[in-house]
C-alpha positions in Angstrom: 14.4 -28.8 15.3 12.7 -32.2 14.8 15.6 -33.6 12.8 18.0 -32.9 15.7 15.5 -34.3 18.2 15.3 -37.5 16.3 19.0 -37.8 15.9 19.3 -37.6 19.7 17.5 -40.9 20.2 19.6 -42.8 22.7 17.0 -45.4 23.6 17.6 -49.1 23.5 15.0 -50.0 20.9 16.2 -52.7 18.6 15.8 -51.8 14.9 17.2 -52.8 11.6 17.3 -49.1 10.6 19.0 -47.9 13.8 21.5 -45.9 11.9 18.7 -44.2 9.9 17.0 -43.1 13.1 20.3 -41.6 14.3 21.4 -39.9 11.2 18.2 -38.9 9.6 16.9 -35.9 11.5 19.2 -33.1 12.0 17.6 -29.6 12.3 14.2 -28.2 11.5 13.8 -24.6 12.4 10.8 -23.6 14.5 10.3 -20.6 16.8 13.3 -19.8 19.0 14.6 -23.2 20.1 16.4 -26.0 18.3 16.4 -29.5 19.9 19.6 -31.5 20.0 21.6 -34.6 19.2 24.3 -36.6 21.1 27.6 -38.1 20.2 27.3 -40.9 22.8 25.8 -43.5 20.4 26.7 -42.2 17.0 29.8 -44.4 16.8 27.4 -47.5 16.9 25.5 -46.4 13.8 26.2 -46.8 10.1 26.7 -43.1 9.5 27.9 -43.5 5.9 24.5 -44.7 4.7 22.5 -41.6 5.4 24.7 -38.5 5.8 22.4 -36.1 4.0 18.9 -34.5 4.6 16.7 -32.4 2.4 13.8 -30.8 4.1 11.0 -28.3 3.7 8.7 -26.6 6.2 5.6 -24.4 6.0 5.0 -22.0 8.8 2.2 -19.8 9.9 1.7 -17.5 12.9 0.0 -14.5 14.5 1.3 -11.8 16.9 -0.6 -9.5 19.2 0.8 -6.2 20.5 -0.6 -3.0 21.9 -2.3 -1.3 18.9 -2.7 -4.1 16.5 -2.2 -7.7 15.3 0.3 -9.3 12.9 0.2 -12.4 10.7 2.9 -14.4 9.1 3.2 -17.3 6.7 6.0 -18.7 4.7 8.1 -21.7 3.6 11.7 -22.8 4.4 13.8 -25.3 2.4 17.2 -26.6 3.4 19.9 -29.2 3.2 22.3 -30.5 5.9 25.1 -33.1 6.2 26.7 -35.0 9.1 30.5 -34.8 8.9 32.6 -36.3 11.7 30.5 -35.4 14.7 29.3 -32.0 13.3 26.1 -31.2 11.5 26.5 -28.4 8.8 23.5 -27.0 6.9 22.0 -24.2 5.0 18.5 -23.0 4.1 16.5 -20.4 2.2 13.1 -19.0 3.1 10.4 -16.7 1.9 7.8 -15.2 4.3 5.0 -12.7 4.0 3.9 -10.8 7.0 1.1 -8.3 7.7 0.2 -5.9 10.4 -3.3 -4.5 11.1 -3.7 -1.5 13.4 -6.5 0.9 14.1 -5.7 3.1 11.0 -2.7 1.3 9.6 -2.3 -1.7 7.3 1.2 -3.0 6.4 2.5 -5.8 4.2 6.0 -7.2 4.0 7.7 -9.6 1.6 10.9 -11.2 3.0 13.7 -13.3 1.7 16.0 -15.1 4.1 19.2 -17.2 3.8 21.1 -18.8 6.6 23.6 -21.4 7.8 23.7 -23.5 10.9 26.0 -26.0 12.6 26.0 -28.3 15.7 29.0 -30.0 17.2 28.6 -33.1 19.5 31.1 -33.5 22.3 30.1 -36.5 24.4 26.9 -35.3 26.0 27.5 -31.7 25.3 26.1 -29.9 22.2 27.2 -26.6 20.8 24.9 -25.0 18.2 25.6 -21.9 16.1 23.5 -20.2 13.4 23.7 -17.1 11.2 21.2 -15.7 8.8 20.3 -12.6 6.8 16.8 -11.3 5.9 15.8 -8.7 3.4 12.4 -7.2 3.5 10.3 -5.0 1.2 7.5 -3.2 3.1 4.5 -1.1 2.3 2.2 0.7 4.8 -1.1 2.4 4.3 -2.6 4.9 6.7 -6.3 5.0 6.1 -8.9 6.6 8.4 -12.6 7.2 7.8 -12.8 9.8 10.6 -13.2 13.2 9.0 -10.5 14.8 11.2 -7.9 12.0 10.9 -8.5 11.4 7.2 -6.3 14.3 6.3 -3.2 12.1 7.2 -4.2 9.3 4.9 -1.1 8.2 2.9 1.2 5.3 2.0 4.9 4.8 2.2 7.5 2.1 1.3 10.7 1.1 2.9 13.3 -1.7 3.0 14.6 -3.6 6.0 17.5 -5.9 6.5 18.3 -8.1 9.6 21.3 -10.0 10.7 20.6 -12.8 13.3 23.4 -14.7 15.0 22.9 -17.3 17.8 25.0 -19.6 19.9 23.7 -22.2 22.3 25.2 -24.7 24.7 23.4 -27.7 26.3 24.0 -30.9 28.2 21.9 -34.1 28.1 20.7 -36.1 31.1 19.3 -39.5 30.2 16.6 -41.6 31.9 14.5 -44.8 31.3 17.1 -46.7 29.2 17.9 -43.4 27.4 14.4 -43.0 26.0 13.8 -39.9 28.1 16.2 -37.0 27.9 16.3 -33.7 29.7 18.6 -31.0 28.4 19.2 -27.6 30.3 20.7 -25.1 27.9 21.9 -21.4 27.8 22.2 -19.2 24.7 23.0 -15.8 23.4 21.2 -14.1 20.4 22.3 -10.9 18.6 20.0 -9.1 16.2 20.9 -6.1 14.0 17.9 -4.5 12.2 18.3 -1.8 9.7 15.5 0.4 8.2 15.8 2.5 5.0 14.5 6.1 4.9 10.9 6.7 3.9 8.7 9.5 2.6 4.9 9.4 2.6 2.7 9.8 -0.5 -0.4 11.7 0.6 -3.8 10.6 -0.7 -4.6 14.4 -0.9 -1.5 16.4 -1.8 -3.0 19.5 -0.2 -2.0 18.0 3.2 1.7 17.3 2.3 2.7 18.9 5.6 1.4 15.7 7.3 3.3 13.2 5.3 5.6 10.7 7.0 9.3 11.5 6.6 12.0 9.4 8.3 15.8 9.1 7.9 17.4 5.6 7.9 17.7 4.0 11.3 18.9 0.9 13.0 18.7 -1.2 16.1 21.0 -3.8 17.8 19.6 -6.2 20.4 21.5 -8.8 22.6 19.4 -11.4 24.4 20.2 -14.2 26.8 18.1 -17.3 27.0 17.7 -20.2 29.5 15.7 -23.3 28.5 14.9 -26.8 29.6 14.2 -29.3 26.8 12.5 -32.7 27.3 12.6 -35.4 24.6 10.7 -38.7 24.7 11.4 -41.5 22.1 9.1 -44.4 21.7 8.7 -47.3 19.2 11.2 -47.2 16.3 10.3 -44.0 14.5 8.3 -41.8 16.9 9.2 -39.1 19.3 7.9 -35.8 20.8 9.6 -32.9 22.5 8.8 -30.0 24.8 10.9 -26.9 25.4 10.3 -24.3 28.0 12.3 -21.1 27.7 12.8 -17.7 29.3 14.9 -14.9 27.9 15.9 -11.3 28.7 17.1 -8.4 26.6 20.6 -7.5 27.9 21.5 -4.7 25.5 19.5 -2.5 23.1 20.9 0.3 21.0 18.1 1.9 19.0 17.7 4.8 16.6 14.1 4.2 15.8 10.6 3.6 17.3 8.6 0.5 16.5 10.1 -1.9 14.1 8.5 -5.0 12.6 10.4 -7.8 11.0 10.3 -11.4 9.9 13.5 -13.2 11.1 15.0 -16.4 9.9 13.9 -18.6 12.8 10.2 -18.1 11.7 9.1 -15.6 14.3 7.2 -12.4 13.6 8.7 -10.0 16.2 7.8 -6.5 17.3 10.1 -4.5 19.5 9.0 -1.3 21.2 11.7 1.3 20.7 14.5 1.0 23.3 12.4 -0.8 25.9 13.8 -4.0 27.4 11.6 -7.0 27.6 11.6 -10.4 29.3 10.2 -13.4 27.3 8.8 -16.8 28.2 8.0 -19.5 25.6 6.9 -23.1 25.2 7.2 -25.2 22.1 6.1 -28.8 21.4 6.2 -31.1 18.4 7.1 -34.5 17.0 7.6 -36.6 14.0 6.6 -39.9 12.4 8.1 -41.9 9.5 5.9 -42.5 6.4 8.3 -44.5 4.3 11.8 -45.9 4.7 13.6 -42.5 4.7 10.7 -40.1 4.3 9.4 -38.3 7.4 6.7 -35.8 8.3 6.7 -33.5 11.4 4.7 -30.8 13.0 5.0 -28.4 15.9 3.3 -25.5 17.7 4.7 -22.8 20.0 3.8 -19.7 22.0 6.0 -16.8 23.1 5.0 -14.1 25.6 6.5 -10.7 26.4 6.3 -10.1 30.2 7.3 -6.4 30.4 5.1 -5.2 27.6 2.5 -6.9 25.4 4.2 -9.1 22.7 2.4 -12.4 22.1 3.5 -14.7 19.3 1.7 -18.0 18.3 3.4 -20.1 15.6 2.8 -23.5 14.0 4.6 -25.5 11.3 4.3 -28.7 9.3 7.1 -30.2 7.3 8.8 -33.1 5.7 12.4 -34.5 5.5 14.0 -37.0 3.1 17.2 -38.7 4.2 19.8 -40.3 1.9 
């Protein structure tokens, strides 16, 4: 996100490293939105000097739903390159998520790989991404109530998620191009699969109460509308704010509650086949420490409006351009 916001700097600040400020930042992933870049000034920069970016980001978050709370922490590492008006990149991530309910405790280790691309057509920007996540999960049911303790057990299962997104936005520039507003619209498709599971009872005498589920899956199509604001100041500083609202358009579900860590660093809980409307706000920024070494940070919140689904996430990262 922050790399693309930095690349979008169309302000009139004079700087010896003008090309670096244009080419350096291309895409740091955070929450659901990805800021942008513009083609309008790229032709004035020395693009051949810094085509490449290597980046790393640490992320942490918490989620609150009816019946419990979730936590998430992980790390993303990636590489991208600017090629003739198009940014192309890839990344890998590891995340550990947990869920704490009244009598349930769950933990999940997740590995994610993904690719992303952004094309700049004058003031228009078209962004696409695709990623896959594999998760290994273990859940414990543990009650100290004498009546409920007969169902105490544990079970394991695997999850896999496909996440595809496409987004279009258009930039409006103000104050000598140092302030930019970008309305945007996007579609997101998720496919989530869950393996079968069979519980292992703490006391085998109560095997009739063990969990037993066949494999199931869920597909979700969501539409998003957002307004992004970017403000560039001095030679190597900026901040951004993104306000977003989204709505589930289509859900095809064969299961109840599913918990997953998806590649854009959100811990998400969806309640069966119920549709939800979401609102979110994200803000962040970046500073340069050395000639081509940058640090960045951000924080965001996402709220479910039809049923309780609150996500708070934050990240801190670095990027090296060459």
